[in-house]
C-alpha positions as CSV (number, residue, x, y, z in Angstrom):
1,X,0.0,0.0,0.0
2,X,1.2,3.5,-0.7
3,X,1.6,6.0,2.2
4,X,-1.2,8.0,3.7
5,X,-1.9,11.2,1.9
6,X,-4.2,13.3,-0.2
7,X,-5.0,11.6,-3.5
8,X,-7.5,12.3,-6.2
9,X,-10.2,9.6,-6.3
10,X,-10.6,7.5,-9.4
11,X,-12.4,4.2,-9.7
12,X,-14.4,2.4,-12.4
13,X,-18.2,2.7,-11.9
14,X,-20.9,0.8,-13.7
15,X,-21.4,1.7,-17.3
16,X,-23.7,4.8,-17.4
17,X,-23.5,5.3,-13.6
18,X,-21.3,8.1,-12.3
19,X,-21.1,8.2,-8.5
20,X,-19.7,11.6,-7.3
21,X,-16.7,10.0,-5.7
22,X,-15.6,8.7,-9.1
23,X,-15.6,12.2,-10.5
24,X,-12.8,14.7,-10.8
25,X,-14.5,17.0,-8.3
26,X,-13.8,14.6,-5.5
27,X,-10.5,14.4,-3.5
28,X,-10.1,11.7,-0.9
29,X,-7.8,11.5,2.1
30,X,-7.0,7.8,2.4
31,X,-4.8,5.0,1.2
32,X,-4.1,4.4,-2.4
33,X,-3.7,0.8,-3.6
34,X,-1.3,-0.6,-6.1
35,X,-3.4,0.3,-9.1
36,X,-4.0,3.9,-8.0
37,X,-7.6,3.4,-6.7
38,X,-8.7,4.4,-3.3
39,X,-9.2,1.5,-0.9
40,X,-10.0,3.1,2.4
41,X,-11.1,6.7,1.8
42,X,-12.1,8.4,5.0
43,X,-12.7,12.1,4.2
44,X,-14.1,13.6,1.0
45,X,-13.1,17.1,0.0
46,X,-15.2,18.9,-2.7
47,X,-14.0,21.4,-5.2
48,X,-17.0,23.6,-5.0
49,X,-15.9,25.8,-7.9
50,X,-16.2,22.9,-10.4
51,X,-18.9,20.7,-8.8
52,X,-22.5,21.3,-9.4
53,X,-25.1,20.3,-6.8
54,X,-28.8,20.6,-6.3
55,X,-29.8,22.2,-3.0
56,X,-30.2,18.7,-1.6
57,X,-26.7,17.3,-1.4
58,X,-26.1,13.8,-2.6
59,X,-23.0,11.8,-3.3
60,X,-24.8,9.8,-6.0
61,X,-25.5,12.2,-8.8
62,X,-27.0,9.6,-11.1
63,X,-28.5,6.3,-10.0
64,X,-31.4,4.3,-11.2
65,X,-34.9,5.0,-9.8
66,X,-36.6,2.4,-7.6
67,X,-39.1,0.0,-9.1
68,X,-42.7,1.1,-8.8
69,X,-46.1,-0.5,-8.2
70,X,-47.7,1.0,-11.3
71,X,-47.2,-2.2,-13.4
72,X,-43.8,-1.2,-14.9
73,X,-42.4,-4.0,-12.8
74,X,-44.8,-7.0,-12.8
75,X,-43.5,-8.6,-9.5
76,X,-43.8,-5.3,-7.6
77,X,-47.3,-4.8,-8.8
78,X,-48.4,-8.3,-8.0
79,X,-46.7,-8.2,-4.6
80,X,-48.4,-5.0,-3.6
81,X,-51.9,-5.6,-5.2
82,X,-52.2,-9.3,-4.3
83,X,-49.6,-10.7,-1.9
84,X,-49.8,-7.9,0.7
85,X,-53.6,-7.9,1.0
86,X,-53.4,-11.6,1.4
87,X,-51.0,-11.2,4.3
88,X,-53.3,-8.7,6.0
89,X,-56.1,-11.3,5.6
90,X,-53.9,-13.8,7.4
91,X,-53.3,-11.4,10.2
92,X,-57.0,-11.3,11.0
93,X,-57.3,-15.1,10.6
94,X,-54.3,-15.7,13.0
95,X,-55.5,-13.1,15.5
96,X,-59.2,-14.0,15.9
97,X,-59.5,-12.2,19.2
98,X,-58.8,-8.8,17.8
99,X,-61.7,-6.5,18.7
100,X,-64.2,-5.4,16.0
101,X,-62.6,-1.9,15.7
102,X,-59.2,-3.3,14.8
103,X,-60.7,-5.8,12.3
104,X,-62.6,-3.0,10.6
105,X,-59.5,-0.8,10.3
106,X,-57.4,-3.7,8.9
107,X,-60.0,-4.5,6.3
108,X,-60.3,-0.8,5.4
109,X,-56.5,-0.7,4.8
110,X,-56.7,-3.7,2.7
111,X,-59.5,-2.2,0.6
112,X,-57.6,1.1,0.2
113,X,-54.6,-0.8,-1.3
114,X,-56.6,-3.0,-3.6
115,X,-58.7,-0.1,-4.8
116,X,-55.6,2.0,-5.4
117,X,-56.5,4.8,-3.0
118,X,-54.2,7.8,-2.5
119,X,-51.7,7.2,0.3
120,X,-52.2,9.3,3.5
121,X,-50.2,9.7,6.7
122,X,-51.4,7.9,9.8
123,X,-52.4,10.3,12.6
124,X,-50.2,11.6,15.3
125,X,-49.0,11.1,18.0
126,X,-46.5,8.3,17.3
127,X,-42.7,8.2,17.9
128,X,-42.1,7.7,14.2
129,X,-44.7,10.1,12.8
130,X,-42.3,12.8,11.8
131,X,-40.0,10.3,10.0
132,X,-42.8,8.9,7.9
133,X,-44.1,12.5,7.2
134,X,-40.7,13.3,5.6
135,X,-40.7,10.1,3.6
136,X,-44.3,10.7,2.3
137,X,-43.9,14.4,1.5
138,X,-42.2,13.8,-2.0
139,X,-44.9,11.4,-2.9
140,X,-47.9,13.5,-2.0
141,X,-50.9,12.6,-4.2
142,X,-49.5,9.2,-5.2
143,X,-51.6,6.1,-4.8
144,X,-50.8,2.7,-3.4
145,X,-50.5,1.2,-6.8
146,X,-48.7,4.2,-8.4
147,X,-45.6,4.8,-6.3
148,X,-42.2,3.4,-5.3
149,X,-42.7,-0.2,-4.3
150,X,-40.3,-0.3,-1.3
151,X,-41.9,2.8,0.2
152,X,-45.5,1.5,-0.4
153,X,-44.7,-1.8,1.1
154,X,-43.1,-0.7,4.4
155,X,-45.6,2.2,4.6
156,X,-48.5,-0.3,4.4
157,X,-47.0,-2.3,7.2
158,X,-46.8,0.8,9.3
159,X,-50.4,1.5,8.6
160,X,-51.2,-2.0,9.7
161,X,-49.6,-1.2,13.1
162,X,-51.8,1.8,13.3
163,X,-54.9,-0.2,12.5
164,X,-53.8,-2.8,15.1
165,X,-53.2,-0.1,17.8
166,X,-49.7,-1.4,18.2
167,X,-48.4,1.5,20.4
168,X,-51.3,1.0,22.8
169,X,-51.3,-2.8,22.9
170,X,-47.6,-3.5,22.1
171,X,-49.0,-6.7,20.5
172,X,-47.0,-8.0,17.4
173,X,-49.7,-8.9,14.8
174,X,-47.2,-11.5,13.4
175,X,-46.5,-13.3,16.6
176,X,-48.6,-16.3,15.6
177,X,-46.5,-16.6,12.4
178,X,-43.3,-16.4,14.4
179,X,-44.5,-18.8,17.0
180,X,-44.9,-21.6,14.5
181,X,-41.4,-21.1,13.1
182,X,-39.6,-20.7,16.5
183,X,-41.1,-23.9,17.9
184,X,-40.7,-26.0,14.7
185,X,-38.7,-29.2,14.6
186,X,-37.0,-27.9,11.5
187,X,-35.5,-25.0,13.4
188,X,-34.3,-27.2,16.2
189,X,-32.7,-29.7,13.8
190,X,-31.1,-26.9,11.6
191,X,-29.4,-25.3,14.6
192,X,-28.2,-28.6,15.9
193,X,-26.7,-29.5,12.6
194,X,-25.0,-26.1,12.3
195,X,-23.4,-26.5,15.8
196,X,-22.3,-30.1,15.0
197,X,-20.1,-29.0,12.0
198,X,-16.5,-29.6,12.9
199,X,-13.2,-28.4,11.3
200,X,-10.8,-25.6,11.5
201,X,-11.9,-22.1,12.6
202,X,-11.7,-20.9,9.0
203,X,-13.9,-23.8,7.8
204,X,-16.4,-23.3,10.6
205,X,-16.6,-19.6,9.9
206,X,-17.2,-20.2,6.1
207,X,-19.9,-22.8,6.9
208,X,-21.8,-20.5,9.4
209,X,-21.7,-17.6,6.9
210,X,-23.2,-19.9,4.3
211,X,-25.9,-20.9,6.7
212,X,-26.7,-17.3,7.3
213,X,-27.2,-16.8,3.6
214,X,-29.5,-19.8,2.9
215,X,-31.3,-19.2,6.2
216,X,-32.7,-16.2,4.5
217,X,-35.1,-18.5,2.6
218,X,-37.0,-18.9,5.8
219,X,-39.2,-15.9,5.1
220,X,-42.6,-16.2,6.7
221,X,-44.1,-13.7,4.2
222,X,-43.3,-16.0,1.2
223,X,-44.4,-19.6,1.9
224,X,-43.1,-20.9,-1.4
225,X,-39.6,-19.6,-0.7
226,X,-39.5,-21.0,2.9
227,X,-40.7,-24.4,1.7
228,X,-37.4,-24.8,-0.2
229,X,-35.6,-25.1,3.2
230,X,-32.0,-24.1,3.9
231,X,-30.1,-26.6,1.7
232,X,-28.9,-25.4,-1.6
233,X,-26.7,-26.6,-4.5
234,X,-23.5,-24.8,-5.5
235,X,-25.1,-23.6,-8.7
236,X,-27.6,-21.7,-6.7
237,X,-24.9,-19.3,-5.4
238,X,-24.6,-16.8,-8.2
239,X,-21.9,-14.6,-6.5
240,X,-19.6,-15.8,-3.8
241,X,-17.2,-13.5,-2.0
242,X,-17.2,-15.4,1.2
243,X,-13.6,-16.6,0.8
244,X,-12.5,-12.9,0.8
245,X,-14.6,-12.2,3.8
246,X,-13.1,-15.1,5.8
247,X,-9.6,-14.1,4.7
248,X,-10.1,-10.6,6.0
249,X,-11.7,-11.6,9.3
250,X,-8.9,-14.2,9.9
251,X,-6.0,-12.0,8.9
252,X,-7.0,-8.6,10.2
253,X,-7.1,-7.2,13.7
254,X,-10.2,-8.3,15.6
255,X,-12.9,-5.6,15.3
256,X,-16.6,-5.2,16.0
257,X,-19.0,-7.1,13.7
258,X,-22.5,-5.8,13.0
259,X,-25.4,-8.0,11.8
260,X,-28.3,-6.2,10.2
261,X,-30.9,-8.9,10.8
262,X,-33.8,-10.0,8.7
263,X,-36.1,-12.9,9.5
264,X,-37.0,-14.2,13.0
265,X,-36.8,-18.0,13.5
266,X,-34.3,-20.2,11.6
267,X,-32.4,-17.4,9.9
268,X,-32.2,-15.5,13.2
269,X,-30.9,-18.7,14.9
270,X,-28.2,-19.0,12.2
271,X,-27.2,-15.4,12.9
272,X,-26.8,-16.2,16.6
273,X,-24.7,-19.3,15.8
274,X,-22.4,-17.1,13.7
275,X,-22.3,-14.4,16.5
276,X,-21.4,-17.1,19.0
277,X,-18.4,-18.3,16.9
278,X,-17.1,-14.8,16.3
279,X,-17.2,-14.0,20.0
280,X,-16.0,-17.3,21.3
281,X,-13.1,-17.5,18.9
282,X,-12.0,-13.9,19.5
283,X,-12.5,-12.9,15.9
284,X,-14.8,-10.1,17.1
285,X,-14.7,-8.3,20.5
286,X,-18.3,-7.4,20.1
287,X,-21.2,-8.4,17.9
288,X,-24.1,-6.0,17.5
289,X,-27.5,-7.2,16.3
290,X,-29.4,-4.5,14.4
291,X,-33.2,-5.2,14.6
292,X,-36.4,-3.5,13.7
293,X,-38.1,-1.1,16.1
294,X,-41.6,-2.3,15.3
295,X,-43.1,-5.3,13.4
296,X,-42.8,-5.2,9.7
297,X,-42.6,-7.6,6.7
298,X,-44.2,-10.4,8.8
299,X,-41.1,-12.1,10.2
300,X,-38.5,-9.4,10.7
301,X,-36.6,-9.6,13.9
302,X,-37.5,-7.4,16.9
303,X,-35.4,-7.1,20.0
304,X,-38.0,-9.2,22.0
305,X,-37.7,-12.0,19.3
306,X,-34.0,-12.5,20.2
307,X,-34.8,-13.2,23.9
308,X,-37.8,-15.4,22.8
309,X,-35.5,-17.5,20.6
310,X,-33.0,-17.8,23.4
311,X,-35.8,-19.1,25.7
312,X,-36.8,-21.7,23.0
313,X,-33.2,-22.8,22.5
314,X,-32.7,-23.2,26.3
315,X,-35.9,-25.4,26.5
316,X,-34.5,-27.8,23.9
317,X,-31.6,-28.7,26.2
318,X,-28.3,-30.2,25.1
319,X,-26.1,-28.2,22.7
320,X,-28.9,-25.7,21.9
321,X,-29.2,-24.9,25.6
322,X,-25.5,-24.5,25.9
323,X,-25.6,-22.1,22.9
324,X,-28.3,-20.1,24.6
325,X,-26.3,-20.0,27.8
326,X,-23.2,-18.6,26.1
327,X,-25.2,-16.0,24.3
328,X,-27.0,-14.9,27.4
329,X,-23.6,-14.5,29.1
330,X,-22.4,-12.4,26.2
331,X,-25.4,-10.2,26.4
332,X,-24.8,-9.7,30.2
333,X,-21.1,-8.9,29.5
334,X,-22.0,-6.4,26.8
335,X,-20.1,-8.3,24.1
336,X,-23.4,-9.2,22.3
337,X,-25.7,-6.2,21.8
338,X,-29.2,-5.7,20.5
339,X,-29.9,-2.3,18.9
340,X,-33.3,-1.6,17.5
341,X,-33.7,1.5,15.2
342,X,-36.6,3.1,13.3
343,X,-34.2,3.5,10.3
344,X,-34.6,-0.3,9.5
345,X,-38.4,0.1,9.3
346,X,-38.2,2.8,6.7
347,X,-37.4,2.6,2.9
348,X,-34.5,5.0,3.2
349,X,-31.5,3.9,1.1
350,X,-28.4,2.7,3.0
351,X,-26.4,5.5,1.4
352,X,-28.5,7.9,3.6
353,X,-27.8,6.0,6.8
354,X,-28.2,8.5,9.7
355,X,-25.1,9.6,11.7
356,X,-26.2,7.7,14.8
357,X,-25.7,4.4,12.9
358,X,-22.9,5.6,10.7
359,X,-20.8,6.4,13.8
360,X,-21.6,3.0,15.2
361,X,-20.3,1.3,12.0
362,X,-17.2,3.5,11.7
363,X,-14.8,1.1,13.5
364,X,-16.4,-2.1,12.4
365,X,-14.4,-5.0,10.9
366,X,-17.5,-6.1,9.1
367,X,-21.1,-5.1,8.6
368,X,-23.3,-8.0,7.4
369,X,-26.6,-7.0,5.6
370,X,-29.0,-9.8,5.8
371,X,-31.9,-10.5,3.4
372,X,-33.8,-9.2,0.5
373,X,-35.3,-6.0,2.0
374,X,-31.9,-4.9,3.3
375,X,-30.5,-5.6,-0.1
376,X,-33.2,-3.4,-1.7
377,X,-32.1,-0.8,0.8
378,X,-28.5,-1.0,-0.6
379,X,-29.6,-0.9,-4.2
380,X,-32.3,1.8,-3.8
381,X,-34.6,-1.1,-5.0
382,X,-33.6,-0.2,-8.5
383,X,-32.7,-2.1,-11.7
384,X,-29.1,-1.5,-12.2
385,X,-27.0,-2.0,-15.4
386,X,-25.5,-5.6,-15.6
387,X,-22.0,-4.3,-14.9
388,X,-22.9,-2.6,-11.6
389,X,-21.3,-3.9,-8.4
390,X,-22.3,-3.8,-4.7
391,X,-19.9,-0.9,-4.2
392,X,-21.6,1.0,-7.0
393,X,-25.0,0.5,-5.5
394,X,-24.2,1.0,-1.8
395,X,-22.3,4.3,-2.4
396,X,-20.2,5.5,0.5
397,X,-20.3,3.3,3.6
398,X,-18.0,3.6,6.6
399,X,-17.1,-0.1,6.9
400,X,-16.5,-3.3,4.9
401,X,-20.0,-4.5,3.8
402,X,-21.2,-8.1,3.2
403,X,-24.6,-8.7,1.6
404,X,-26.1,-12.1,2.2
405,X,-29.4,-12.5,0.3
406,X,-31.6,-15.0,-1.4
407,X,-33.3,-13.4,-4.4
408,X,-36.9,-12.5,-3.8
409,X,-37.2,-9.3,-5.9
410,X,-35.8,-8.0,-9.2
411,X,-33.1,-5.7,-8.0
412,X,-29.6,-7.2,-8.5
413,X,-26.0,-6.2,-8.9
414,X,-22.7,-8.1,-9.1
415,X,-23.8,-11.0,-11.2
416,X,-22.1,-11.3,-14.5
417,X,-24.2,-10.7,-17.7
418,X,-23.6,-14.2,-19.1
419,X,-25.1,-15.8,-15.9
420,X,-28.0,-13.4,-16.1
421,X,-28.7,-14.3,-19.7
422,X,-28.5,-18.0,-19.0
423,X,-30.9,-17.9,-16.1
424,X,-33.3,-15.7,-18.1
425,X,-33.5,-18.5,-20.6
426,X,-33.9,-21.3,-18.0
427,X,-36.1,-19.7,-15.3
428,X,-38.8,-17.1,-15.6
429,X,-38.7,-16.4,-11.9
430,X,-35.1,-16.8,-10.9
431,X,-34.9,-13.3,-9.5
432,X,-37.9,-13.7,-7.2
433,X,-38.2,-17.4,-6.3
434,X,-35.7,-17.4,-3.4
435,X,-33.9,-20.4,-5.0
436,X,-30.8,-18.4,-5.9
437,X,-28.6,-16.4,-3.6
438,X,-25.6,-14.0,-3.5
439,X,-22.8,-13.4,-1.0
440,X,-21.3,-10.1,-2.1
441,X,-18.6,-8.2,-0.4
442,X,-17.4,-4.5,-0.6
443,X,-14.2,-4.4,1.4
444,X,-14.8,-0.7,1.7
445,X,-17.8,0.7,-0.1
446,X,-16.9,4.4,0.3
447,X,-15.8,7.1,2.7
448,X,-17.2,8.9,5.7
449,X,-20.2,10.8,4.5
450,X,-18.9,14.4,5.0
451,X,-18.3,17.1,2.5
452,X,-15.5,19.4,3.5
453,X,-15.7,22.9,2.0
454,X,-12.7,25.1,1.2
455,X,-13.0,26.8,4.6
456,X,-12.9,23.4,6.2
457,X,-16.6,23.5,7.1
458,X,-17.9,19.9,7.2
459,X,-21.4,19.3,5.7
460,X,-23.2,16.0,6.2
461,X,-24.2,14.5,2.9
462,X,-27.8,13.2,2.3
463,X,-29.1,13.3,5.8
464,X,-31.9,11.1,6.8
């Protein structure tokens, strides 16, 4: 590596995509690698005389727009118009003791979506009201079936919480779904098999990372995907950067690891098995579990779900109870942490991660983004050119980033065009069936999200 110093950033972006940090207006303070590209940029300085910005600063000056529910993307339209109303019907079926008022409001929400009514903000007070008001404002007048899909989807789930009086009752409308998964024999057996895998530390780490990937199939909002289970063929892994991830974790200094979690149940259990290995082996001094603040997308993990799973594992006895005991001890010691945040309930792109989380990630050895919804957050839920990479999509990010995801929506980067063309010929639904997966790694996806003016004033870029 060359010495620390001021170097002008230059890197190859995807064809037709020009992130600002690839432009001649950007100067990085960081380390330059052997081919003259910036590997670990930490500060971005802007030549304000040559750069041109809108009054809303962004590092990505040109990136694809998110897919919409208006029929331009068939899967998004079907998911919003058919699958989501079906899920709301299931909520009422699995919660038969809901009072008449809640049942009425859930049905009214379902009807509004099916009939393509204009979206409106739920009423205050609520702790996340202002955040949603800011997200809705640019879409004023748009309808449920005529807007950005990721926004419409998570906003509909937030409306469901309002209909179910969540902040009054604190009752998770998806708890019956989660209960079946957490107490299933399949979960018990899968965790037992994962713990039984022997070998060197490197081999066990690689195996547990792979478990975390295929565990993402256990999505309670998509029964057809979950039915495939957690076993997969080599050909199902379309992009595999796990050897690089293992190399970096094994070779580098031990540093904090962060898991941005997805589904409760089997996938959650695999995440905890990975966390246990990282902590027990000394590969990470701390592991932080980033979870949703409120229920969303049926099976997404809440803080309470982690403790619930630990209780279930303890009740099984044997090696599963021993795992639960170690994890409970790590929670008590502060080495394992659970951090809920409203950010993960929104549709906000990862490139707009708020400073409270960015500062948390700044010293991480690795941040693992789990699942399809978090992948959509990385890619802005957009259809990128075939040449685009995870780094292109993620933009600036303060730590090494690993995305583990089974494909359940159309957005995708980092898979070579020949593979895409072959799968297009073989499988109509390969992007959405959950059969295929990716393990994609950006050793450093960008720099600290600060613009430094000529007078050394620092301006946060793209705030939440």
